[in-house]
C-alpha positions in Angstrom: -3.3 6.8 14.2 -3.0 10.1 16.0 -0.4 10.8 18.8 -0.5 14.2 20.5 -3.0 15.4 17.9 -0.7 14.6 15.0 -1.0 11.8 12.4 1.5 9.1 13.1 2.9 7.1 10.3 5.0 3.9 10.5 8.0 5.7 8.9 9.1 9.4 9.0 12.0 11.7 8.8 12.7 13.4 12.2 14.0 16.8 11.2 15.4 17.7 14.6 17.8 14.7 14.6 17.9 14.3 10.8 17.1 10.7 11.3 14.7 8.3 9.6 12.6 6.6 12.2 10.2 3.6 12.1 7.7 2.0 14.4 8.9 -1.5 15.2 5.8 -3.4 14.2 6.9 -6.6 15.8 5.7 -5.3 19.2 2.4 -3.8 18.1 -0.2 -3.4 19.6 1.4 -4.1 23.0 4.3 -1.6 22.8 5.2 1.4 20.8 8.9 1.1 20.0 10.6 3.6 17.6 13.8 2.7 16.0 16.3 5.0 14.2 17.6 4.0 10.8 21.0 5.7 10.6 22.8 3.3 8.1 22.0 1.0 5.3 22.7 -1.9 7.6 20.0 -0.5 10.0 17.6 -0.3 7.1 18.4 -3.8 5.9 17.8 -5.1 9.4 14.4 -3.4 9.6 13.4 -5.0 6.3 14.8 -8.5 6.9 13.6 -8.8 10.5 10.1 -7.5 9.7 10.4 -4.4 11.8 8.6 -2.9 8.9 5.8 -4.9 7.3 3.6 -4.7 4.2 4.6 -3.9 0.7 4.0 -0.1 0.8 6.0 0.4 4.0 8.8 -1.9 2.7 9.0 0.2 -0.5 9.0 3.4 1.5 11.7 2.1 3.8 13.9 1.1 0.8 13.3 4.5 -0.7 14.6 6.2 2.4 17.4 3.7 2.6 18.8 5.1 -0.6 18.8 8.6 1.0 20.4 7.1 4.1 23.1 5.5 2.0 24.0 9.0 0.8 24.2 10.7 4.2 25.4 7.9 6.5 28.8 8.3 8.1 31.7 7.4 5.9 29.5 7.4 2.8 30.8 7.6 -0.7 27.6 9.0 -2.2 29.3 10.8 -5.0 30.6 7.5 -6.3 28.0 5.9 -8.6 29.3 2.4 -8.2 29.2 2.6 -4.4 25.6 4.0 -4.5 24.4 1.4 -6.9 26.1 -1.3 -4.7 24.3 0.0 -1.6 21.0 -0.1 -3.5 21.7 -3.7 -4.5 22.2 -4.5 -0.8 18.9 -2.9 0.0 17.0 -4.8 -2.6 18.7 -8.1 -1.5 17.1 -7.6 2.0 13.9 -9.0 0.6 14.5 -10.4 -2.9 10.8 -10.9 -3.6 9.5 -7.5 -2.5 8.5 -5.7 -5.7 7.7 -2.5 -3.8 11.2 -2.5 -2.3 12.7 -2.8 -5.8 10.4 0.0 -7.1 11.1 2.4 -4.2 14.9 1.9 -4.3 15.1 2.1 -8.1 13.0 5.3 -8.2 15.1 7.1 -5.7 18.3 5.9 -7.2 17.2 7.1 -10.6 16.4 10.6 -9.1 19.8 10.7 -7.4 21.8 9.7 -10.4 20.5 12.6 -12.4 22.8 14.8 -10.4 26.6 14.9 -10.3 26.8 17.4 -7.5 26.7 15.6 -4.1 24.3 18.2 -2.4 21.9 18.0 -5.4 22.1 14.3 -5.3 21.2 14.1 -1.6 18.3 16.6 -2.1 16.9 14.7 -5.0 17.0 11.4 -3.1 15.5 12.9 0.0 12.7 14.6 -2.0 11.9 11.5 -4.0 11.9 9.3 -1.0 9.5 11.5 1.0 7.3 11.7 -2.1 7.1 7.9 -2.1 6.3 7.9 1.6 3.5 10.3 1.1 2.1 8.5 -2.0 2.1 5.2 -0.2 0.3 6.7 2.8 -2.4 8.1 0.5 -2.7 4.7 -1.2 -3.1 2.9 2.1 -5.7 5.4 3.2 -7.6 4.8 -0.1 -7.5 1.0 0.4 -8.9 1.4 3.9 -11.7 3.7 2.7 -12.6 1.4 -0.1 -12.3 -1.8 2.0 -14.2 -0.6 5.1 -17.7 -0.9 3.6 -16.8 -4.3 2.1 -15.5 -5.6 5.5 -18.5 -4.1 7.4 -20.9 -5.9 5.1 -19.0 -9.1 5.4 -18.9 -8.9 9.2 -22.6 -8.0 9.4 -23.5 -11.0 7.2 -21.4 -13.3 9.3 -23.0 -12.1 12.5 -26.5 -12.5 11.0 -25.7 -16.1 10.0 -24.3 -17.0 13.3 -26.4 -19.5 15.2 -26.4 -19.9 19.0 -26.7 -23.5 20.3 
C-alpha cells in the first residue's frame, strides 16, 4: 500500500519520534489507526489483542519488542536476566506463534553478543529491522506467487457459475 507516494508497511520505526509504530489491523479497511509501541507492555498488548495479525507481522513485532525492551523508560537492558525475562514475556503473548519465538530469539541472540549497552541496543535495532525487511520481502513473494493461482481459481469459479 502506498501513502503519499511511499510504501506503507504494517510496522515501522518512526525515526523522528524514535518510536515503533503499527497499523491497528482491527479497524481495517474502515479506519487507518496507527499505534505507538513504547513499552514491552504495549507490544504484548498489540500481539495479544490482534492489533497485529499474521505470522510474519507477529514475528516482526516481537523482534522490535526486544529492541523496545532495551530502550523503554526505566529499562535494565544491560542486565541479561532482565532482558531474557522481557523476551519471555513477549513470547508468552502468543505461546503458539512460532514466528514470534523466532523473531524474539533472533534479536535476543544478536543483543547478547554485546556487553556494552550502546552496542547491544544497536545490534537489537539492526537485527529487528532486518527481520522486518525480510518478512516484507517474503510477503511480497507470497503475493506474487499466489496472484496467478488465485486469478485462475476465480476465473474458473466464474466460468462454472450458473445463472438461474
